[in-house]
C-alpha positions, 0 to 999 in steps of 0.5 A: 469487511471490518478487517479491511478497514482496520488493515487500511488504517494500519497501512495509512501514513501514521496519524497520531490521533490513531494512538487515541484509539489504541484500545478500540483497534486492539479489541477489533483486531482481537476479534477479527484477526487475533494473529495480527495483535502482536503487530498492532501492540508493537505499532502502538508501543512505538512513538507516533514520530518514530512510526512515521519515520519507519513508514516513510522508510518502508513505503516512500524509498523506492518503487518496490514497496509503493502502495500505489497499486498500478505502479506495479502493473502499468508504471508510466504507460497509458494503460495506467490512466485508463485504469485510474479512470476505471477505478474512479468510476467504481468509487463513484458508483459506491458513493465515494468522492475522493480529494483532489490529492488522493490517487484511486490506486492507493492501497489504503484507499482501495481497501477502505472502498472494499470494506464497504462492499459485500463480502463476495465482492470485497474478496474478489477485489482482493484476489484481483490484486493478490499478486501485488499484495504477495510481492509487497509482503515478500519485499517487506519480509525481505526487509525484516518488516512486520508490516508483511503480516498485514499483507498476509492477512489480506491474502488470507482474507481473499483465500488466495494461495499466495503469500509473502513466502510464496515470492521469496525466491523472486524477491531474493533475486531483485536488486533493492531500490531503497539503498543509498546508492539507488537513491542517490541515482534517483536524485541525480536524475530527478528534475525539479518541478514547480507545481501550483497547488494553491487551488487544492488543500493539502494535509500531512496524510495526503502529502504522503499519498503523492507519487514517488517518482524515480528512474530505477526500473521496478519489477512489474506485474502482469495481472492477466497471468498472475506472474511478473513481467 
């Protein structure tokens, strides 16, 4: 599914090189999901540095809008490790090899994987994470971000009854974890850790796939029931 690949690119940490492909991306979006064209035009009308700053504000300040899927399901539990292993096995069966800094539950990576699968399998893969997609979209919409449109497009591709609007009441009742006070509380509790990364290459894009740790409790999902825990 070409649409999934396009949305994966647009959700990824903004790479300045993508601006060179503006015409191609706009043409593909027009063909695949024309409703997203205003978002794409706004995206490319924004200077890369400004878009990178916007992306970091949206997706790296707090857990609520983290694009690490299992963050919203398993948090720090042991089940997260096994879920990672299972997802890695799926990627390997599809012939995908991850860089040592890439986490398998990173949403753009998961979408790229689904884009290589048969349409029915890709749709089921989206349905499997539909409650997470709706919650992320709802939280972004509550923050007046048009990135929420990308999540609604994914839910439409999945033929899911969920949308960013369907979780509006839940989102409105949540305490935001990206406020200055919430962020200050995180840094007061955070322990500095020194990790030897000499054996693993890094890049700006991969660094933005790192896990954002904090102590503020997020809202977790129970995918067995399709609701929130």
